[in-house]
Rosetta silent file (secondary structure, phi, psi, omega in degrees, C-alpha in Angstrom):
SEQUENCE: XXXXXXXXXXXXXXXXXXXXXXXXXXXXXXXXXXXXXXXXXXXXXXXXXXXXXXXXXXXXXXXXXXXXXXXXXXXXXXXXXXXXXXXXXXXXXXXXXXXXXXXXXXXXX
SCORE:     score description
SCORE:     0.000 S_00000001
   1 L     0.000  134.717 -179.665  135.764  -18.724    9.775 S_00000001
   2 L   -86.580  142.451  174.134  136.084  -17.717   13.384 S_00000001
   3 L  -116.116  153.174  179.540  137.948  -14.591   14.405 S_00000001
   4 L   -66.687  136.315  177.552  139.407  -13.773   17.772 S_00000001
   5 L   -77.908  157.374  170.336  137.059  -11.626   19.836 S_00000001
   6 L   -73.675  156.307 -176.708  137.964   -8.325   21.387 S_00000001
   7 H   -58.866  -32.823  179.374  138.364   -8.525   25.175 S_00000001
   8 H   -70.316  -16.875  179.030  135.100   -6.603   25.673 S_00000001
   9 H   -81.975  -14.082  175.776  133.189   -9.286   23.767 S_00000001
  10 L   -84.097   69.411 -167.889  134.046  -11.903   26.414 S_00000001
  11 L  -108.437   10.967  179.144  131.136  -10.555   28.465 S_00000001
  12 E  -121.257  144.850  177.751  129.474  -13.715   29.805 S_00000001
  13 E   -98.411  130.677  177.255  130.532  -15.913   32.713 S_00000001
  14 E  -128.822  160.040  175.952  130.551  -19.665   32.160 S_00000001
  15 E  -115.740  124.400  176.237  131.632  -22.681   34.229 S_00000001
  16 E   -89.774  132.031 -176.579  133.662  -25.385   32.515 S_00000001
  17 E  -138.575  161.459  166.432  132.952  -28.913   33.800 S_00000001
  18 E  -143.058  155.494 -179.869  133.605  -32.518   32.922 S_00000001
  19 E   -92.988  133.408 -178.327  132.009  -35.762   34.024 S_00000001
  20 E  -122.406  128.492  178.637  134.215  -38.206   35.838 S_00000001
  21 E   -81.815  127.283  177.448  133.344  -41.879   36.356 S_00000001
  22 E  -123.855  154.169  176.683  134.117  -43.071   39.888 S_00000001
  23 E  -127.531  130.799  178.919  133.919  -46.507   41.525 S_00000001
  24 L   -85.607 -179.213 -176.291  133.494  -47.020   45.262 S_00000001
  25 L   -66.757  -18.019  177.296  135.006  -49.853   47.302 S_00000001
  26 L   -90.021   -3.557  176.874  131.979  -52.069   46.597 S_00000001
  27 L    90.787    1.737  178.258  132.483  -51.733   42.865 S_00000001
  28 L   -84.913  140.299 -175.348  129.396  -49.672   42.076 S_00000001
  29 E  -100.903  153.673  176.441  129.996  -46.797   39.681 S_00000001
  30 E  -148.964  163.210 -179.857  128.725  -43.266   39.697 S_00000001
  31 E  -110.390  132.313 -178.155  129.251  -40.091   37.708 S_00000001
  32 E  -122.472  137.370  176.518  130.602  -36.973   39.375 S_00000001
  33 E   -88.127  125.194 -179.628  130.680  -33.440   37.944 S_00000001
  34 E  -112.596  124.813  178.449  134.135  -31.872   38.311 S_00000001
  35 E   -79.820  123.073  177.851  134.493  -28.097   37.879 S_00000001
  36 E   -83.391  -40.270  179.597  137.487  -27.249   35.678 S_00000001
  37 E   168.632  168.179  176.317  137.096  -23.498   36.158 S_00000001
  38 E  -110.744  134.619 -177.136  135.071  -20.338   35.737 S_00000001
  39 E  -148.204  172.832  176.818  135.926  -18.036   32.856 S_00000001
  40 E   -95.284  147.532 -176.216  134.596  -15.276   30.606 S_00000001
  41 E  -147.051  156.193  164.321  133.214  -16.121   27.135 S_00000001
  42 E   -95.396  127.940 -177.681  131.591  -14.724   24.043 S_00000001
  43 E  -105.142  123.737  177.671  128.348  -16.620   23.463 S_00000001
  44 E  -119.669  115.157 -177.337  127.174  -17.173   19.888 S_00000001
  45 E   -82.530  134.461 -175.062  123.767  -18.843   19.565 S_00000001
  46 E  -109.874   17.566  179.341  123.561  -21.227   16.638 S_00000001
  47 E    91.678 -168.851 -178.634  119.848  -21.901   16.396 S_00000001
  48 E  -163.106 -178.231 -178.633  117.975  -25.000   17.364 S_00000001
  49 E  -157.688  175.596  176.741  115.700  -27.793   16.253 S_00000001
  50 E  -127.812  141.941  174.288  113.128  -30.287   17.439 S_00000001
  51 E  -124.875  145.747  179.886  113.237  -34.055   17.236 S_00000001
  52 E  -124.767  113.665  172.243  110.302  -36.384   17.754 S_00000001
  53 L  -145.253   91.926 -174.429  110.863  -39.948   18.948 S_00000001
  54 L    69.802  -19.903  174.333  108.078  -40.877   21.312 S_00000001
  55 L  -159.704  163.909 -177.841  108.354  -37.324   22.655 S_00000001
  56 E   -88.285  129.134  174.818  109.412  -33.884   21.510 S_00000001
  57 E  -117.674  131.879  176.159  113.008  -32.833   22.314 S_00000001
  58 E   -98.239  130.382  179.719  114.219  -29.290   21.878 S_00000001
  59 E  -121.493  125.450  178.775  117.854  -28.877   20.938 S_00000001
  60 E  -116.110  140.602  178.099  119.721  -25.572   21.089 S_00000001
  61 E  -111.897  146.919  177.682  123.221  -25.017   19.748 S_00000001
  62 E  -153.340  151.995  172.036  125.762  -22.486   20.954 S_00000001
  63 E  -115.687  134.585  177.224  129.447  -21.651   20.594 S_00000001
  64 E  -112.799  115.845  179.029  131.423  -20.378   23.566 S_00000001
  65 E   -99.324  122.387 -175.040  134.588  -18.529   22.654 S_00000001
  66 E  -129.958  164.023  170.170  137.093  -18.419   25.496 S_00000001
  67 E   -71.075  143.902 -177.176  140.781  -17.602   26.008 S_00000001
  68 L   -57.930  135.952  179.093  142.870  -20.742   25.654 S_00000001
  69 L  -129.411  145.843  174.957  143.236  -22.722   28.891 S_00000001
  70 L   -69.361  145.052  179.539  145.373  -25.726   29.679 S_00000001
  71 L    89.129   -3.675  178.822  143.416  -28.899   30.019 S_00000001
  72 L  -104.474  117.614 -179.500  140.687  -27.983   27.530 S_00000001
  73 L  -152.273 -170.761  177.722  140.680  -30.204   24.436 S_00000001
  74 L   -76.180   56.698 -179.784  138.404  -32.554   22.538 S_00000001
  75 L   -87.347  148.492  177.111  137.964  -34.641   25.683 S_00000001
  76 L   -69.512  152.240  175.380  134.828  -36.668   26.229 S_00000001
  77 L    67.266   25.738  172.525  132.235  -35.424   28.722 S_00000001
  78 E   -81.770  135.639  178.866  133.264  -31.760   28.553 S_00000001
  79 E  -144.464  160.901 -179.070  130.355  -29.425   29.321 S_00000001
  80 E  -120.365  129.220  172.338  129.566  -25.756   29.892 S_00000001
  81 E   -98.211  117.752 -177.668  127.220  -24.448   32.592 S_00000001
  82 E  -143.159  124.704  179.171  125.648  -21.192   31.340 S_00000001
  83 L    55.363   37.740  178.912  122.497  -19.471   32.617 S_00000001
  84 L    78.407    2.766  179.348  121.528  -22.575   34.608 S_00000001
  85 E  -114.222  145.680  178.654  121.706  -24.864   31.569 S_00000001
  86 E  -100.197  119.029  176.222  124.268  -27.534   30.830 S_00000001
  87 E  -101.193  129.317 -178.925  125.609  -27.467   27.259 S_00000001
  88 E   -92.692  123.227 -177.377  127.477  -30.599   26.138 S_00000001
  89 E   -82.317  126.278  179.479  130.608  -29.791   24.105 S_00000001
  90 E  -111.555   -9.063  177.496  130.989  -31.961   21.027 S_00000001
  91 E  -159.433  135.509  175.910  133.938  -30.157   19.357 S_00000001
  92 E  -113.927  123.171 -177.003  136.755  -27.827   20.488 S_00000001
  93 E  -115.990  132.206  176.026  138.248  -25.599   17.781 S_00000001
  94 E   -80.372  136.300  173.707  141.414  -23.528   18.129 S_00000001
  95 E  -117.596  101.743 -176.301  141.205  -19.907   17.018 S_00000001
  96 L    63.489 -150.191 -179.649  144.736  -18.738   16.482 S_00000001
  97 L   -94.412  -11.617 -166.611  147.114  -19.137   19.404 S_00000001
  98 L  -116.597  -12.740 -174.987  145.020  -17.492   22.076 S_00000001
  99 E  -132.248  159.590  174.203  141.378  -18.622   21.888 S_00000001
 100 E  -128.551  146.367  173.320  139.165  -21.711   21.721 S_00000001
 101 E  -113.311  119.070 -179.284  135.660  -22.141   20.324 S_00000001
 102 E   -96.055  105.638  178.814  133.567  -24.690   22.227 S_00000001
 103 E   -84.441  125.599 -172.897  130.821  -26.042   19.929 S_00000001
 104 E  -143.027  168.552  176.446  127.997  -27.324   22.085 S_00000001
 105 E  -141.181  150.010  177.643  124.362  -28.370   22.270 S_00000001
 106 E  -118.227  128.003  174.129  121.665  -28.276   24.966 S_00000001
 107 E  -110.036  138.169 -175.987  118.943  -30.903   25.173 S_00000001
 108 L   -89.744   17.897 -178.728  115.885  -30.158   27.300 S_00000001
 109 L   -84.193    0.000    0.000  115.347  -33.762   28.384 S_00000001
């Protein structure tokens, strides 16, 4: 069970982003990274694993606990930029009325 962190535990800076599909006038599509905002977070590392399918992939898991923000939900293509790595959020969990836990994974491919 997750508990709300003390304000001093939100000691890391993260950037919240999402991927947006765009189409130009010629009909070709592209993906654009849109910054939602920069906020403070508590980072909880959840371990990692390796998968082998024609090559080795390292997967790291982390939870980012942040104060609740409007516009953050279980939306597709939500990601967190932390320490130069992009973590893909696969689940957003509410912690009480004031905080969110962003469950994410990082692939080194």
